[in-house]
Jmol script that loads the backbone (N, CA, C; Angstrom):
load data "model"
ATOM      1  N   UNK A   1     -30.837  -6.762 -20.261  1.00  0.00           N
ATOM      2  CA  UNK A   1     -30.670  -6.849 -18.829  1.00  0.00           C
ATOM      3  C   UNK A   1     -29.206  -7.168 -18.535  1.00  0.00           C
ATOM      4  N   UNK A   2     -28.586  -6.373 -17.703  1.00  0.00           N
ATOM      5  CA  UNK A   2     -27.195  -6.636 -17.360  1.00  0.00           C
ATOM      6  C   UNK A   2     -27.128  -7.514 -16.116  1.00  0.00           C
ATOM      7  N   UNK A   3     -26.098  -8.316 -16.062  1.00  0.00           N
ATOM      8  CA  UNK A   3     -25.892  -9.203 -14.912  1.00  0.00           C
ATOM      9  C   UNK A   3     -24.664  -8.733 -14.150  1.00  0.00           C
ATOM     10  N   UNK A   4     -24.806  -8.575 -12.835  1.00  0.00           N
ATOM     11  CA  UNK A   4     -23.684  -8.149 -12.019  1.00  0.00           C
ATOM     12  C   UNK A   4     -22.902  -9.380 -11.591  1.00  0.00           C
ATOM     13  N   UNK A   5     -21.736  -9.562 -12.163  1.00  0.00           N
ATOM     14  CA  UNK A   5     -20.895 -10.709 -11.793  1.00  0.00           C
ATOM     15  C   UNK A   5     -19.656 -10.238 -11.037  1.00  0.00           C
ATOM     16  N   UNK A   6     -19.833  -9.197 -10.239  1.00  0.00           N
ATOM     17  CA  UNK A   6     -18.731  -8.651  -9.455  1.00  0.00           C
ATOM     18  C   UNK A   6     -18.282  -9.632  -8.387  1.00  0.00           C
ATOM     19  N   UNK A   7     -17.006  -9.612  -8.110  1.00  0.00           N
ATOM     20  CA  UNK A   7     -16.431 -10.366  -6.997  1.00  0.00           C
ATOM     21  C   UNK A   7     -16.017  -9.323  -5.971  1.00  0.00           C
ATOM     22  N   UNK A   8     -16.600  -9.428  -4.793  1.00  0.00           N
ATOM     23  CA  UNK A   8     -16.357  -8.435  -3.760  1.00  0.00           C
ATOM     24  C   UNK A   8     -15.545  -9.046  -2.626  1.00  0.00           C
ATOM     25  N   UNK A   9     -14.392  -8.455  -2.352  1.00  0.00           N
ATOM     26  CA  UNK A   9     -13.594  -8.865  -1.194  1.00  0.00           C
ATOM     27  C   UNK A   9     -13.925  -7.873  -0.087  1.00  0.00           C
ATOM     28  N   UNK A  10     -14.626  -8.352   0.935  1.00  0.00           N
ATOM     29  CA  UNK A  10     -15.094  -7.437   1.974  1.00  0.00           C
ATOM     30  C   UNK A  10     -14.558  -7.773   3.363  1.00  0.00           C
ATOM     31  N   UNK A  11     -13.728  -8.798   3.479  1.00  0.00           N
ATOM     32  CA  UNK A  11     -13.186  -9.175   4.784  1.00  0.00           C
ATOM     33  C   UNK A  11     -11.669  -9.278   4.684  1.00  0.00           C
ATOM     34  N   UNK A  12     -10.985  -8.317   5.273  1.00  0.00           N
ATOM     35  CA  UNK A  12      -9.523  -8.243   5.160  1.00  0.00           C
ATOM     36  C   UNK A  12      -8.799  -8.832   6.361  1.00  0.00           C
ATOM     37  N   UNK A  13      -9.522  -9.552   7.217  1.00  0.00           N
ATOM     38  CA  UNK A  13      -8.882 -10.128   8.402  1.00  0.00           C
ATOM     39  C   UNK A  13      -7.891 -11.232   8.059  1.00  0.00           C
ATOM     40  N   UNK A  14      -7.878 -11.705   6.824  1.00  0.00           N
ATOM     41  CA  UNK A  14      -6.954 -12.773   6.444  1.00  0.00           C
ATOM     42  C   UNK A  14      -5.632 -12.254   5.886  1.00  0.00           C
ATOM     43  N   UNK A  15      -5.381 -10.931   5.967  1.00  0.00           N
ATOM     44  CA  UNK A  15      -4.102 -10.415   5.478  1.00  0.00           C
ATOM     45  C   UNK A  15      -2.967 -11.034   6.284  1.00  0.00           C
ATOM     46  N   UNK A  16      -1.849 -11.221   5.610  1.00  0.00           N
ATOM     47  CA  UNK A  16      -0.674 -11.801   6.251  1.00  0.00           C
ATOM     48  C   UNK A  16       0.429 -10.767   6.322  1.00  0.00           C
ATOM     49  N   UNK A  17       1.212 -10.838   7.360  1.00  0.00           N
ATOM     50  CA  UNK A  17       2.285  -9.894   7.604  1.00  0.00           C
ATOM     51  C   UNK A  17       2.114  -9.325   8.994  1.00  0.00           C
ATOM     52  N   UNK A  18       3.024  -8.479   9.390  1.00  0.00           N
ATOM     53  CA  UNK A  18       2.971  -7.875  10.714  1.00  0.00           C
ATOM     54  C   UNK A  18       1.833  -6.866  10.761  1.00  0.00           C
ATOM     55  N   UNK A  19       0.826  -7.151  11.574  1.00  0.00           N
ATOM     56  CA  UNK A  19      -0.322  -6.247  11.672  1.00  0.00           C
ATOM     57  C   UNK A  19      -0.271  -5.391  12.929  1.00  0.00           C
ATOM     58  N   UNK A  20       0.941  -5.112  13.438  1.00  0.00           N
ATOM     59  CA  UNK A  20       1.086  -4.284  14.642  1.00  0.00           C
ATOM     60  C   UNK A  20       0.477  -2.898  14.470  1.00  0.00           C
ATOM     61  N   UNK A  21       0.539  -2.351  13.287  1.00  0.00           N
ATOM     62  CA  UNK A  21       0.004  -1.012  13.050  1.00  0.00           C
ATOM     63  C   UNK A  21      -1.255  -1.068  12.187  1.00  0.00           C
ATOM     64  N   UNK A  22      -1.913  -2.215  12.161  1.00  0.00           N
ATOM     65  CA  UNK A  22      -3.148  -2.367  11.388  1.00  0.00           C
ATOM     66  C   UNK A  22      -4.268  -2.806  12.311  1.00  0.00           C
ATOM     67  N   UNK A  23      -5.470  -2.410  11.950  1.00  0.00           N
ATOM     68  CA  UNK A  23      -6.633  -2.870  12.694  1.00  0.00           C
ATOM     69  C   UNK A  23      -7.733  -3.232  11.701  1.00  0.00           C
ATOM     70  N   UNK A  24      -8.648  -4.073  12.147  1.00  0.00           N
ATOM     71  CA  UNK A  24      -9.734  -4.540  11.309  1.00  0.00           C
ATOM     72  C   UNK A  24     -11.039  -4.035  11.911  1.00  0.00           C
ATOM     73  N   UNK A  25     -11.763  -3.252  11.142  1.00  0.00           N
ATOM     74  CA  UNK A  25     -12.942  -2.563  11.634  1.00  0.00           C
ATOM     75  C   UNK A  25     -14.179  -3.124  10.939  1.00  0.00           C
ATOM     76  N   UNK A  26     -15.147  -3.641  11.713  1.00  0.00           N
ATOM     77  CA  UNK A  26     -16.371  -4.129  11.092  1.00  0.00           C
ATOM     78  C   UNK A  26     -17.152  -2.977  10.454  1.00  0.00           C
ATOM     79  N   UNK A  27     -17.782  -3.254   9.321  1.00  0.00           N
ATOM     80  CA  UNK A  27     -18.575  -2.230   8.645  1.00  0.00           C
ATOM     81  C   UNK A  27     -19.738  -2.885   7.920  1.00  0.00           C
ATOM     82  N   UNK A  28     -20.689  -2.033   7.529  1.00  0.00           N
ATOM     83  CA  UNK A  28     -21.771  -2.435   6.649  1.00  0.00           C
ATOM     84  C   UNK A  28     -21.995  -1.300   5.686  1.00  0.00           C
ATOM     85  N   UNK A  29     -22.008  -1.594   4.394  1.00  0.00           N
ATOM     86  CA  UNK A  29     -22.169  -0.582   3.364  1.00  0.00           C
ATOM     87  C   UNK A  29     -23.054  -1.154   2.268  1.00  0.00           C
ATOM     88  N   UNK A  30     -24.179  -0.526   2.044  1.00  0.00           N
ATOM     89  CA  UNK A  30     -25.145  -0.983   1.044  1.00  0.00           C
ATOM     90  C   UNK A  30     -25.503  -2.447   1.254  1.00  0.00           C
ATOM     91  N   UNK A  31     -25.709  -2.833   2.492  1.00  0.00           N
ATOM     92  CA  UNK A  31     -26.117  -4.190   2.815  1.00  0.00           C
ATOM     93  C   UNK A  31     -24.998  -5.207   2.884  1.00  0.00           C
ATOM     94  N   UNK A  32     -23.800  -4.827   2.525  1.00  0.00           N
ATOM     95  CA  UNK A  32     -22.647  -5.744   2.541  1.00  0.00           C
ATOM     96  C   UNK A  32     -21.890  -5.557   3.847  1.00  0.00           C
ATOM     97  N   UNK A  33     -21.677  -6.658   4.567  1.00  0.00           N
ATOM     98  CA  UNK A  33     -20.919  -6.613   5.819  1.00  0.00           C
ATOM     99  C   UNK A  33     -19.502  -7.112   5.564  1.00  0.00           C
ATOM    100  N   UNK A  34     -18.573  -6.587   6.346  1.00  0.00           N
ATOM    101  CA  UNK A  34     -17.201  -7.033   6.216  1.00  0.00           C
ATOM    102  C   UNK A  34     -16.327  -6.432   7.295  1.00  0.00           C
ATOM    103  N   UNK A  35     -15.026  -6.576   7.114  1.00  0.00           N
ATOM    104  CA  UNK A  35     -14.029  -5.977   7.999  1.00  0.00           C
ATOM    105  C   UNK A  35     -13.020  -5.255   7.124  1.00  0.00           C
ATOM    106  N   UNK A  36     -12.980  -3.936   7.265  1.00  0.00           N
ATOM    107  CA  UNK A  36     -12.028  -3.168   6.478  1.00  0.00           C
ATOM    108  C   UNK A  36     -10.682  -3.165   7.165  1.00  0.00           C
ATOM    109  N   UNK A  37      -9.666  -2.882   6.400  1.00  0.00           N
ATOM    110  CA  UNK A  37      -8.289  -2.825   6.885  1.00  0.00           C
ATOM    111  C   UNK A  37      -7.907  -1.370   7.053  1.00  0.00           C
ATOM    112  N   UNK A  38      -7.481  -0.999   8.260  1.00  0.00           N
ATOM    113  CA  UNK A  38      -7.006   0.363   8.530  1.00  0.00           C
ATOM    114  C   UNK A  38      -5.562   0.265   8.993  1.00  0.00           C
ATOM    115  N   UNK A  39      -4.651   0.882   8.224  1.00  0.00           N
ATOM    116  CA  UNK A  39      -3.230   0.877   8.559  1.00  0.00           C
ATOM    117  C   UNK A  39      -2.870   2.271   9.067  1.00  0.00           C
ATOM    118  N   UNK A  40      -2.234   2.324  10.229  1.00  0.00           N
ATOM    119  CA  UNK A  40      -2.015   3.627  10.847  1.00  0.00           C
ATOM    120  C   UNK A  40      -0.555   3.969  11.095  1.00  0.00           C
ATOM    121  N   UNK A  41       0.347   3.199  10.569  1.00  0.00           N
ATOM    122  CA  UNK A  41       1.749   3.517  10.824  1.00  0.00           C
ATOM    123  C   UNK A  41       2.651   2.839   9.817  1.00  0.00           C
ATOM    124  N   UNK A  42       3.944   3.059   9.937  1.00  0.00           N
ATOM    125  CA  UNK A  42       4.884   2.458   8.994  1.00  0.00           C
ATOM    126  C   UNK A  42       4.946   0.939   9.157  1.00  0.00           C
ATOM    127  N   UNK A  43       5.178   0.259   8.057  1.00  0.00           N
ATOM    128  CA  UNK A  43       5.326  -1.195   8.055  1.00  0.00           C
ATOM    129  C   UNK A  43       6.680  -1.557   7.480  1.00  0.00           C
ATOM    130  N   UNK A  44       7.336  -2.574   8.058  1.00  0.00           N
ATOM    131  CA  UNK A  44       8.602  -3.056   7.504  1.00  0.00           C
ATOM    132  C   UNK A  44       8.380  -3.784   6.181  1.00  0.00           C
ATOM    133  N   UNK A  45       7.283  -4.520   6.113  1.00  0.00           N
ATOM    134  CA  UNK A  45       6.936  -5.293   4.919  1.00  0.00           C
ATOM    135  C   UNK A  45       5.463  -5.033   4.587  1.00  0.00           C
ATOM    136  N   UNK A  46       5.084  -5.182   3.331  1.00  0.00           N
ATOM    137  CA  UNK A  46       3.673  -4.985   2.989  1.00  0.00           C
ATOM    138  C   UNK A  46       2.789  -6.066   3.599  1.00  0.00           C
ATOM    139  N   UNK A  47       1.528  -5.734   3.804  1.00  0.00           N
ATOM    140  CA  UNK A  47       0.537  -6.723   4.183  1.00  0.00           C
ATOM    141  C   UNK A  47       0.051  -7.387   2.904  1.00  0.00           C
ATOM    142  N   UNK A  48      -0.121  -8.700   2.937  1.00  0.00           N
ATOM    143  CA  UNK A  48      -0.488  -9.456   1.748  1.00  0.00           C
ATOM    144  C   UNK A  48      -1.854 -10.093   1.932  1.00  0.00           C
ATOM    145  N   UNK A  49      -2.707  -9.938   0.933  1.00  0.00           N
ATOM    146  CA  UNK A  49      -4.013 -10.581   0.923  1.00  0.00           C
ATOM    147  C   UNK A  49      -4.004 -11.611  -0.200  1.00  0.00           C
ATOM    148  N   UNK A  50      -4.149 -12.872   0.176  1.00  0.00           N
ATOM    149  CA  UNK A  50      -4.159 -13.946  -0.823  1.00  0.00           C
ATOM    150  C   UNK A  50      -5.316 -13.725  -1.795  1.00  0.00           C
ATOM    151  N   UNK A  51      -5.061 -13.977  -3.048  1.00  0.00           N
ATOM    152  CA  UNK A  51      -6.040 -13.792  -4.112  1.00  0.00           C
ATOM    153  C   UNK A  51      -6.656 -15.140  -4.477  1.00  0.00           C
ATOM    154  N   UNK A  52      -7.967 -15.207  -4.534  1.00  0.00           N
ATOM    155  CA  UNK A  52      -8.645 -16.463  -4.844  1.00  0.00           C
ATOM    156  C   UNK A  52      -9.286 -16.481  -6.226  1.00  0.00           C
ATOM    157  N   UNK A  53      -9.055 -15.458  -7.032  1.00  0.00           N
ATOM    158  CA  UNK A  53      -9.650 -15.419  -8.371  1.00  0.00           C
ATOM    159  C   UNK A  53      -8.558 -15.433  -9.425  1.00  0.00           C
ATOM    160  N   UNK A  54      -8.945 -15.760 -10.642  1.00  0.00           N
ATOM    161  CA  UNK A  54      -7.984 -15.781 -11.746  1.00  0.00           C
ATOM    162  C   UNK A  54      -8.590 -15.076 -12.948  1.00  0.00           C
ATOM    163  N   UNK A  55      -7.742 -14.800 -13.917  1.00  0.00           N
ATOM    164  CA  UNK A  55      -8.189 -14.127 -15.129  1.00  0.00           C
ATOM    165  C   UNK A  55      -8.109 -12.620 -15.008  1.00  0.00           C
ATOM    166  N   UNK A  56      -8.582 -11.964 -16.051  1.00  0.00           N
ATOM    167  CA  UNK A  56      -8.538 -10.511 -16.118  1.00  0.00           C
ATOM    168  C   UNK A  56      -9.726  -9.922 -15.367  1.00  0.00           C
ATOM    169  N   UNK A  57      -9.446  -8.905 -14.557  1.00  0.00           N
ATOM    170  CA  UNK A  57     -10.494  -8.254 -13.784  1.00  0.00           C
ATOM    171  C   UNK A  57     -10.260  -6.756 -13.731  1.00  0.00           C
ATOM    172  N   UNK A  58     -11.354  -6.020 -13.660  1.00  0.00           N
ATOM    173  CA  UNK A  58     -11.308  -4.593 -13.376  1.00  0.00           C
ATOM    174  C   UNK A  58     -11.307  -4.474 -11.859  1.00  0.00           C
ATOM    175  N   UNK A  59     -10.360  -3.744 -11.299  1.00  0.00           N
ATOM    176  CA  UNK A  59     -10.189  -3.680  -9.849  1.00  0.00           C
ATOM    177  C   UNK A  59     -10.549  -2.287  -9.339  1.00  0.00           C
ATOM    178  N   UNK A  60     -11.449  -2.266  -8.372  1.00  0.00           N
ATOM    179  CA  UNK A  60     -11.858  -1.033  -7.707  1.00  0.00           C
ATOM    180  C   UNK A  60     -11.500  -1.160  -6.235  1.00  0.00           C
ATOM    181  N   UNK A  61     -11.143  -0.060  -5.618  1.00  0.00           N
ATOM    182  CA  UNK A  61     -10.793  -0.028  -4.199  1.00  0.00           C
ATOM    183  C   UNK A  61     -11.862   0.781  -3.477  1.00  0.00           C
ATOM    184  N   UNK A  62     -12.345   0.235  -2.359  1.00  0.00           N
ATOM    185  CA  UNK A  62     -13.335   0.945  -1.558  1.00  0.00           C
ATOM    186  C   UNK A  62     -12.676   1.660  -0.397  1.00  0.00           C
ATOM    187  N   UNK A  63     -13.088   2.891  -0.171  1.00  0.00           N
ATOM    188  CA  UNK A  63     -12.579   3.688   0.945  1.00  0.00           C
ATOM    189  C   UNK A  63     -13.753   4.090   1.818  1.00  0.00           C
ATOM    190  N   UNK A  64     -13.537   4.142   3.106  1.00  0.00           N
ATOM    191  CA  UNK A  64     -14.529   4.641   4.036  1.00  0.00           C
ATOM    192  C   UNK A  64     -14.039   5.996   4.523  1.00  0.00           C
ATOM    193  N   UNK A  65     -14.566   7.058   3.957  1.00  0.00           N
ATOM    194  CA  UNK A  65     -14.095   8.404   4.273  1.00  0.00           C
ATOM    195  C   UNK A  65     -12.853   8.748   3.466  1.00  0.00           C
ATOM    196  N   UNK A  66     -12.273   9.887   3.747  1.00  0.00           N
ATOM    197  CA  UNK A  66     -11.077  10.347   3.042  1.00  0.00           C
ATOM    198  C   UNK A  66      -9.887   9.489   3.449  1.00  0.00           C
ATOM    199  N   UNK A  67      -9.217   8.899   2.462  1.00  0.00           N
ATOM    200  CA  UNK A  67      -8.110   8.002   2.777  1.00  0.00           C
ATOM    201  C   UNK A  67      -7.263   7.752   1.541  1.00  0.00           C
ATOM    202  N   UNK A  68      -6.146   7.062   1.755  1.00  0.00           N
ATOM    203  CA  UNK A  68      -5.271   6.672   0.650  1.00  0.00           C
ATOM    204  C   UNK A  68      -4.461   5.458   1.076  1.00  0.00           C
ATOM    205  N   UNK A  69      -3.866   4.792   0.093  1.00  0.00           N
ATOM    206  CA  UNK A  69      -2.989   3.660   0.382  1.00  0.00           C
ATOM    207  C   UNK A  69      -2.095   3.395  -0.811  1.00  0.00           C
ATOM    208  N   UNK A  70      -1.058   2.621  -0.544  1.00  0.00           N
ATOM    209  CA  UNK A  70      -0.212   2.106  -1.618  1.00  0.00           C
ATOM    210  C   UNK A  70      -0.607   0.654  -1.807  1.00  0.00           C
ATOM    211  N   UNK A  71      -0.869   0.274  -3.035  1.00  0.00           N
ATOM    212  CA  UNK A  71      -1.325  -1.073  -3.357  1.00  0.00           C
ATOM    213  C   UNK A  71      -0.549  -1.596  -4.556  1.00  0.00           C
ATOM    214  N   UNK A  72      -0.354  -2.896  -4.568  1.00  0.00           N
ATOM    215  CA  UNK A  72       0.305  -3.537  -5.697  1.00  0.00           C
ATOM    216  C   UNK A  72      -0.072  -4.996  -5.766  1.00  0.00           C
ATOM    217  N   UNK A  73       0.228  -5.589  -6.885  1.00  0.00           N
ATOM    218  CA  UNK A  73       0.125  -7.033  -7.018  1.00  0.00           C
ATOM    219  C   UNK A  73       1.503  -7.606  -6.749  1.00  0.00           C
ATOM    220  N   UNK A  74       1.560  -8.840  -6.292  1.00  0.00           N
ATOM    221  CA  UNK A  74       2.857  -9.434  -5.936  1.00  0.00           C
ATOM    222  C   UNK A  74       3.813  -9.484  -7.124  1.00  0.00           C
ATOM    223  N   UNK A  75       3.303  -9.386  -8.336  1.00  0.00           N
ATOM    224  CA  UNK A  75       4.165  -9.393  -9.522  1.00  0.00           C
ATOM    225  C   UNK A  75       4.594  -7.992  -9.961  1.00  0.00           C
ATOM    226  N   UNK A  76       4.075  -6.946  -9.324  1.00  0.00           N
ATOM    227  CA  UNK A  76       4.397  -5.574  -9.712  1.00  0.00           C
ATOM    228  C   UNK A  76       5.781  -5.169  -9.205  1.00  0.00           C
ATOM    229  N   UNK A  77       6.519  -4.383  -9.979  1.00  0.00           N
ATOM    230  CA  UNK A  77       7.826  -3.913  -9.524  1.00  0.00           C
ATOM    231  C   UNK A  77       7.733  -2.774  -8.503  1.00  0.00           C
ATOM    232  N   UNK A  78       6.571  -2.119  -8.434  1.00  0.00           N
ATOM    233  CA  UNK A  78       6.403  -0.990  -7.512  1.00  0.00           C
ATOM    234  C   UNK A  78       4.935  -0.878  -7.117  1.00  0.00           C
ATOM    235  N   UNK A  79       4.696  -0.113  -6.053  1.00  0.00           N
ATOM    236  CA  UNK A  79       3.336   0.113  -5.589  1.00  0.00           C
ATOM    237  C   UNK A  79       2.709   1.295  -6.321  1.00  0.00           C
ATOM    238  N   UNK A  80       1.381   1.295  -6.388  1.00  0.00           N
ATOM    239  CA  UNK A  80       0.616   2.427  -6.911  1.00  0.00           C
ATOM    240  C   UNK A  80       0.001   3.171  -5.745  1.00  0.00           C
ATOM    241  N   UNK A  81      -0.137   4.476  -5.892  1.00  0.00           N
ATOM    242  CA  UNK A  81      -0.783   5.304  -4.883  1.00  0.00           C
ATOM    243  C   UNK A  81      -2.236   5.481  -5.314  1.00  0.00           C
ATOM    244  N   UNK A  82      -3.178   5.106  -4.441  1.00  0.00           N
ATOM    245  CA  UNK A  82      -4.601   5.245  -4.733  1.00  0.00           C
ATOM    246  C   UNK A  82      -5.234   5.997  -3.581  1.00  0.00           C
ATOM    247  N   UNK A  83      -6.101   6.973  -3.901  1.00  0.00           N
ATOM    248  CA  UNK A  83      -6.733   7.748  -2.847  1.00  0.00           C
ATOM    249  C   UNK A  83      -8.179   8.047  -3.191  1.00  0.00           C
ATOM    250  N   UNK A  84      -8.953   8.301  -2.147  1.00  0.00           N
ATOM    251  CA  UNK A  84     -10.333   8.716  -2.355  1.00  0.00           C
ATOM    252  C   UNK A  84     -10.338  10.182  -2.775  1.00  0.00           C
ATOM    253  N   UNK A  85     -11.439  10.609  -3.334  1.00  0.00           N
ATOM    254  CA  UNK A  85     -11.542  12.018  -3.698  1.00  0.00           C
ATOM    255  C   UNK A  85     -11.936  12.822  -2.465  1.00  0.00           C
ATOM    256  N   UNK A  86     -11.718  14.104  -2.543  1.00  0.00           N
ATOM    257  CA  UNK A  86     -12.123  14.981  -1.443  1.00  0.00           C
ATOM    258  C   UNK A  86     -13.524  15.481  -1.775  1.00  0.00           C
ATOM    259  N   UNK A  87     -14.475  15.166  -0.915  1.00  0.00           N
ATOM    260  CA  UNK A  87     -15.843  15.606  -1.112  1.00  0.00           C
ATOM    261  C   UNK A  87     -16.343  16.229   0.181  1.00  0.00           C
ATOM    262  N   UNK A  88     -16.615  17.512   0.141  1.00  0.00           N
ATOM    263  CA  UNK A  88     -17.044  18.211   1.349  1.00  0.00           C
ATOM    264  C   UNK A  88     -18.491  17.895   1.693  1.00  0.00           C
ATOM    265  N   UNK A  89     -19.237  17.305   0.767  1.00  0.00           N
ATOM    266  CA  UNK A  89     -20.647  17.009   1.021  1.00  0.00           C
ATOM    267  C   UNK A  89     -20.855  15.582   1.534  1.00  0.00           C
ATOM    268  N   UNK A  90     -19.836  14.760   1.520  1.00  0.00           N
ATOM    269  CA  UNK A  90     -19.955  13.371   1.960  1.00  0.00           C
ATOM    270  C   UNK A  90     -19.829  13.290   3.482  1.00  0.00           C
ATOM    271  N   UNK A  91     -20.654  12.460   4.080  1.00  0.00           N
ATOM    272  CA  UNK A  91     -20.571  12.235   5.528  1.00  0.00           C
ATOM    273  C   UNK A  91     -19.286  11.461   5.843  1.00  0.00           C
ATOM    274  N   UNK A  92     -18.715  11.623   7.047  1.00  0.00           N
ATOM    275  CA  UNK A  92     -17.439  10.976   7.389  1.00  0.00           C
ATOM    276  C   UNK A  92     -17.439   9.455   7.251  1.00  0.00           C
ATOM    277  N   UNK A  93     -18.538   8.790   7.527  1.00  0.00           N
ATOM    278  CA  UNK A  93     -18.571   7.328   7.457  1.00  0.00           C
ATOM    279  C   UNK A  93     -19.114   6.822   6.121  1.00  0.00           C
ATOM    280  N   UNK A  94     -19.301   7.696   5.168  1.00  0.00           N
ATOM    281  CA  UNK A  94     -19.841   7.296   3.873  1.00  0.00           C
ATOM    282  C   UNK A  94     -18.729   6.732   2.993  1.00  0.00           C
ATOM    283  N   UNK A  95     -19.006   5.647   2.317  1.00  0.00           N
ATOM    284  CA  UNK A  95     -17.995   4.980   1.509  1.00  0.00           C
ATOM    285  C   UNK A  95     -17.849   5.552   0.114  1.00  0.00           C
ATOM    286  N   UNK A  96     -16.741   5.207  -0.500  1.00  0.00           N
ATOM    287  CA  UNK A  96     -16.452   5.618  -1.870  1.00  0.00           C
ATOM    288  C   UNK A  96     -15.657   4.509  -2.549  1.00  0.00           C
ATOM    289  N   UNK A  97     -15.927   4.310  -3.801  1.00  0.00           N
ATOM    290  CA  UNK A  97     -15.202   3.313  -4.578  1.00  0.00           C
ATOM    291  C   UNK A  97     -14.452   4.034  -5.690  1.00  0.00           C
ATOM    292  N   UNK A  98     -13.192   3.639  -5.903  1.00  0.00           N
ATOM    293  CA  UNK A  98     -12.412   4.260  -6.968  1.00  0.00           C
ATOM    294  C   UNK A  98     -11.744   3.180  -7.821  1.00  0.00           C
ATOM    295  N   UNK A  99     -11.667   3.431  -9.115  1.00  0.00           N
ATOM    296  CA  UNK A  99     -11.035   2.494 -10.043  1.00  0.00           C
ATOM    297  C   UNK A  99      -9.527   2.495  -9.828  1.00  0.00           C
ATOM    298  N   UNK A 100      -8.937   1.288  -9.783  1.00  0.00           N
ATOM    299  CA  UNK A 100      -7.475   1.197  -9.694  1.00  0.00           C
ATOM    300  C   UNK A 100      -6.898   0.823 -11.045  1.00  0.00           C
ATOM    301  N   UNK A 101      -7.261  -0.374 -11.575  1.00  0.00           N
ATOM    302  CA  UNK A 101      -6.693  -0.804 -12.848  1.00  0.00           C
ATOM    303  C   UNK A 101      -7.372  -2.085 -13.321  1.00  0.00           C
ATOM    304  N   UNK A 102      -7.034  -2.514 -14.512  1.00  0.00           N
ATOM    305  CA  UNK A 102      -7.427  -3.813 -15.041  1.00  0.00           C
ATOM    306  C   UNK A 102      -6.170  -4.670 -15.037  1.00  0.00           C
ATOM    307  N   UNK A 103      -6.273  -5.919 -14.541  1.00  0.00           N
ATOM    308  CA  UNK A 103      -5.082  -6.755 -14.421  1.00  0.00           C
ATOM    309  C   UNK A 103      -5.441  -8.232 -14.535  1.00  0.00           C
ATOM    310  N   UNK A 104      -4.463  -9.014 -14.948  1.00  0.00           N
ATOM    311  CA  UNK A 104      -4.564 -10.466 -14.939  1.00  0.00           C
ATOM    312  C   UNK A 104      -4.201 -10.939 -13.538  1.00  0.00           C
ATOM    313  N   UNK A 105      -5.132 -11.572 -12.851  1.00  0.00           N
ATOM    314  CA  UNK A 105      -4.930 -11.951 -11.455  1.00  0.00           C
ATOM    315  C   UNK A 105      -4.482 -13.401 -11.281  1.00  0.00           C
ATOM    316  N   UNK A 106      -4.058 -14.032 -12.356  1.00  0.00           N
ATOM    317  CA  UNK A 106      -3.571 -15.412 -12.257  1.00  0.00           C
ATOM    318  C   UNK A 106      -2.282 -15.464 -11.442  1.00  0.00           C
ATOM    319  N   UNK A 107      -2.313 -16.182 -10.325  1.00  0.00           N
ATOM    320  CA  UNK A 107      -1.106 -16.443  -9.539  1.00  0.00           C
ATOM    321  C   UNK A 107      -0.507 -15.257  -8.818  1.00  0.00           C
ATOM    322  N   UNK A 108      -1.272 -14.205  -8.584  1.00  0.00           N
ATOM    323  CA  UNK A 108      -0.740 -13.040  -7.870  1.00  0.00           C
ATOM    324  C   UNK A 108      -1.600 -12.753  -6.638  1.00  0.00           C
ATOM    325  N   UNK A 109      -1.000 -12.090  -5.653  1.00  0.00           N
ATOM    326  CA  UNK A 109      -1.714 -11.658  -4.451  1.00  0.00           C
ATOM    327  C   UNK A 109      -1.696 -10.140  -4.392  1.00  0.00           C
ATOM    328  N   UNK A 110      -2.578  -9.591  -3.561  1.00  0.00           N
ATOM    329  CA  UNK A 110      -2.640  -8.147  -3.342  1.00  0.00           C
ATOM    330  C   UNK A 110      -1.703  -7.776  -2.189  1.00  0.00           C
ATOM    331  N   UNK A 111      -1.018  -6.637  -2.317  1.00  0.00           N
ATOM    332  CA  UNK A 111      -0.142  -6.152  -1.268  1.00  0.00           C
ATOM    333  C   UNK A 111      -0.476  -4.702  -0.942  1.00  0.00           C
ATOM    334  N   UNK A 112      -0.410  -4.362   0.362  1.00  0.00           N
ATOM    335  CA  UNK A 112      -0.823  -3.043   0.834  1.00  0.00           C
ATOM    336  C   UNK A 112       0.230  -2.424   1.739  1.00  0.00           C
ATOM    337  N   UNK A 113       0.395  -1.121   1.598  1.00  0.00           N
ATOM    338  CA  UNK A 113       1.216  -0.310   2.505  1.00  0.00           C
ATOM    339  C   UNK A 113       0.430   0.956   2.834  1.00  0.00           C
ATOM    340  N   UNK A 114       0.583   1.504   4.055  1.00  0.00           N
ATOM    341  CA  UNK A 114      -0.141   2.737   4.397  1.00  0.00           C
ATOM    342  C   UNK A 114       0.437   3.917   3.637  1.00  0.00           C
TER     343      UNK A 114
END
end "model"
wireframe off; spacefill off
backbone 0.3
color backbone group
């Protein structure tokens, strides 16, 4: 029997930085409620989400519909480009999860750019 010990970050309203071009949209997906982050324009600085976990973790990014973003850890020298796949059979509001990377999350925060 496998045990699901996933840590799910589903509320992005605590991001820090200028959110002039960002909005927080309530959602429910597979019984999980939260607020997703939608960035719609250029940002002078990345939005930062404080990290509350430590140790090595496999990191997946959830997308609602076709989308992409630049993401990094505060210790990374550059951002990574992550995007959802194109699926013509998926409904517009249907979610998708994609693998980003495995990383040591000790003392680092998540950073986002549109």
